[in-house]
N, C-alpha and C positions, 0 to 999 in steps of 0.2 A: 411329477412324472419322471421316470427313469429313462435315460438315453443310453444307447449302445454306442461304443466307439470301436470301429473296425480298423484293425491294424494291418490288414492284408495289403500287399502291393497292388497297384492298379491293374496289373496283368491278371490277377485272380478275381477282380471285382466283376459282378455280372453287368450286362448291358444297363446303361443309365436308367432306362424306363423300368426295367425289372428290378433294379436296385431300389428305385424310389418306391415301387410297390412293396418290396420287402420291408423297407423302413416303415411304411404306412401300416403294414400288417403287424409288425412288432409293436408299433405305437398303440394300435387298437387293442392288442393282447394285453399290454401292460396297463392300459386304462381300465380294462375289465377287471383286472386283479387288484381290487381296492381294499382299503381298510379304513377304520374310523379316522386315522391320521390324515387321510386325504380329503376329509370333508370340511374344508376351510373356504370361507368366502374371501373376496378381495379385501374386505374390511378387517380381516384377521379374526373373524368370529367363527365358531364351530357351528355347522349346520348339519344335523343328522338326517340322513336319507331314510325314507320309510322301508319297511320290510316288503318282500316281494311274493312270498308263498303265503296265500291267505285262504286256504281251504279250511273247512270246519268239520270236525268229527261230530256225528249226531247219534242220539239214541235210537233214531229211526233206522231200522234194519235194512230199509230199502235205499238208504242214502249211499253215495259213492264211498264215503268213509264212515261206516257204522262203528259204534263203540263196542268192540269185541275184545275180550281178554286175550292177552298175548300177541295181539296183532301189531301193536305200535311200540316204537323204541324212541327214547328221548336221549339225544346227544347233548351234552352240556359241558360247561366249564364251571368249576366251583368258584373261579375267580370272577366270572361275569355276573353282575347283579340281575340282568334280565333272565339269564338261565336259572339263577338262584330262586327267582320268583316261582319258576315252574317246579323245581324239586321241593320247594317249600309247600306248594299245593299238593304235590304227590304225597308227601309225608303227612300233611294235615288231613287229607281225605282218605288215607290208607289205600293208596293205589300202587304200592311198590310191587305187589305180586301180579298186577294186571298189566303194568307198563314197565318194561325194562329200561335201564339207564346205563349209559357209558359216559365217562368224563375224559376229556382230552388233557394233554399236558398243560400246565399253567402258563408257561412262557412261550411266546410266539417264536416260530422258527420258519425257515423257508418252506413253502408249500410245494414248490416245483423247482427242478433244476433249470428249466427254460427261462425263468425270470426271477426277479428279486422280491416277489411278494412275500411278506411275512404274515403268518396267521396261525390258526389253531391246528395242531398236529397231534396224532395219536402216538403213544409210546410203542416201541417195538415189542416189549414184553410187559407183563403186569408188575414186574419187580423194578422196572426202570425208574418210575416216579410213583411213590405211594399215593394212592387215590386216583390215579389215571390208569386206563386200560386200553389195549388194542381194540380196534373196531371188530366186534364179534360177528357182524352181519355181512359186510361187504369187503372186509380186508382192506379198507381204505387207509391211506397213510395220513390223510388230512381231511378237515371239514370241507375244504375246497373241492376235494375229489367227490364228496357226496353231492355237492351242488351240481357238479358236472355230470354225475350219473343221473341225476334227476332231470337235468335240462342241458342239452348239448349247446344251446345258444344262450346260456345264462350270462347276464352282464350285471354285475353288482358286487356287493360285499359278501364275504363268506363268514356269516355270523353264527353264533349259538344264541339261543337253543335251536335245535333242529328236531322236529317231531317227524319221525320216519315211519312210513307204512311198509311193513315187511312183506305184505301180500302183493301190493302193486309196485314195490321197490321204487318209491319216490318220496319226496318231501311233502308232507301234509301242510305244515306251517312252520315259519320261522319268526312269527310274531308272538312274543311272550304274553302280551296283554290279552290275546285271543286264546292262546293255549291254556292259560289259567282258567278262563271261563269254561272251556271244554272240560277240564279236570273237575271243576266245581259242580257241573250239572249233568254232563252227558254220560258219565260212567257210574251213576249212582246205583245202578242195578248190580254192580260188581265191586263198588267201593266198600271198604271195611268201615268207613266212617261217613256213610251216606247222609246221615242226619245233619252233618255240619254244612251250613250254607254260608259261604263267604261273600255272596252277592245276593242277599235277600231282597225280595221285591220292594218292601217298604223303605229300604235304605238306598235303592239303586240311584236315585237322582242325587242324593247327597254323596254317595261314593264316587259317582262320575265327576261331580264338581270338585271334590278333593283331589281325585286322581289328576284332573286337568291342571290345577295350579301346582300341585306337588311335583308332578312329572316335569313341568316346564322349569320350575324354579329350583327344585332339589335334585330329583333323580337325574335329569339331564343337565341341570344347572351346574353340578360339580364338573361335568365334562366341558361345559362352556367356559368355566374358569380355567380348567387344566389345559385345554387344547387351544385356547386363545393365543394368537401370535402378536397381538397389539394390546397396549395398555387399556385403551378405552373400552373395547368389548369385554376384556377381563373384569374391569371395575364394574361395568354395567351388570354382568352376570353375578359377580360377588355380592353386590348390593341387593339384588333380587333374591339371591340364595339366603342371605341372612335375614331379610324381611320375612321370608317364608318359614325359616326355622324359628324365628321369634313368634310367628303366628301359631306354629305347632306347639310351642312351649306354653303359650297362653291357653290354647284349647285343652291341652293335656293337664293343665292345672285344675280343670273343672270336671273332667270325665276320664274314664278308664282308657278308652280307645279314641282314635281320631274321628270316628263318626258316631260316637256315643259310648254306650257301655257294652257293645257287642263287637267281637273281633270280626273284621271284614277284610276283603282283598286290599282295601286302601292301606291297612296296617302292614300287610305283608310287603306291598310295593314300597312303602316308606322304610320299613325295617331293613331291606337289603342295601339301601344307601347308608342308613345310620350306622349299621354294623361295620361298614368300611371307612367311615368318616375319619375318626381319630387315627386309625392305623395307616390309612393311605391318603385320603383326599386332603387332609390338613397339610401334609407335607408335599406330596407329589403333585397335587392339583392347586396348591397355594390357597386352600380354603382355611386360613389360619386366624381369622379374626376372633373366632371363639370355637372351642372344642365342644363336642356333644356332651362330654362328661362335665362341662361347665354349666350345662342346662339341667337343673335338678329333675324336671319332669321328663324331658326327652331321654335322659340317660337311664332313669329307672324304667321308663317305658320300653327302651331297647332291651334292657336286661329281662324284663317281664316276657317279651315275645320270644327272646332267645331261649327261655326256660319252658316254653310250651312243649309238651312231649313231641319228640321227633324233629324239632326245629334245630337243635344243636348239631345234628348230623348233617344238616345242609350247609353249615358254615365251616369252611376249611381255610383258616386264616393264613396258613403257609402258602396255599395256592394263590390266595388273594394278593399277598405281598410279593410273591415271586413274579406274578403276572405284571402288575402295574409297574413296579420298579425295574423289571427286567425286559419289558416289551416296548417301551417308548423311548428309544434312544435320543429323540429330539428333545425330550424333557429331562431324561436322566441318562446321559451318554455313557457313564461308567457302570450302570446297572447296580449301584450300591443299594442294598436293602437296609433301611434304618433298624437299629437294634430294638427299639421299643415301639409303643408303650406297653404292649402285652397286657391288655385290659382283661380283667376277670368278669365276664358277663354272666357267670354263674353265681355271683355274689348276691346277697339279699337285696330286694327292692321294696318300694313302699306302695306299689300299685294296688295292693289288696285293700287299701282304704276306700276304694270305689266299689268293692264287692257288696252287693245288696245284702 
């Protein structure tokens, strides 16, 4: 929590009672303006809080949020793996013409002059940062401002992705795991690749099981390593992370994808972490016991998914590196971005050996 220090003389201070109320008000305001860096327990472990906007777009035309072309807008950061899940689904399903997208700047900046909260902001112009654009709908200067437009009493983090309803001028959802399910099934009447089902009925139980352990140990596991402030929770998370990566390597030695020989949402969810691992997590989050490119099957699997048509366009490594190395001063106070390793994910892989 950030404290204010008032340097005014006592002659200009308000009455003590009112001054205490002012301090309380400032304290509450600053506690509301939170980021992932604030989600630490007393043990030094990272504890991610759940998303808060959980509405669902439906193909039912009578629903509050019907699946209509042109009605919804997705705010993302190419740096954020959770947002990257969503744009990967947009690309895979062919929904780019039905749902518009805007990306914020990669590096966190102050979101308001009234406090010191650092978060996602929009560029002033489309030429300021390649790949980022001003907010075309509301003229917002930050993602925080969108949350405040949607809910005047919002208390929580200002995260991406944000799925925005242009008609009702509000946030539909900021939960990526549910947004990708909407994209997978509810827009099939207007999707260019409607036949692709990344959450097929016969694999749903298996996908859910993989998602559960992969999220805890890998997707969120790298954050538990990186944001830990004490040795014990770091080591606990790191051990769990590498046990899960070893498990993935073993599975992928026997089959094309993580749930069999069919591409599913579990692969997309895993991919967004793997693509960042050697470039960011190995250094910035201290996940350095073994690199992904030292796992033959995981590395070739990552290249295979990267080369799926449309997937490459969802990966902006410049944004990824600028964000992580530039937005966490408690981890990297000087904001130095490592020079390498500049991996070529377009290089040949060997996953075609599992093609029937």
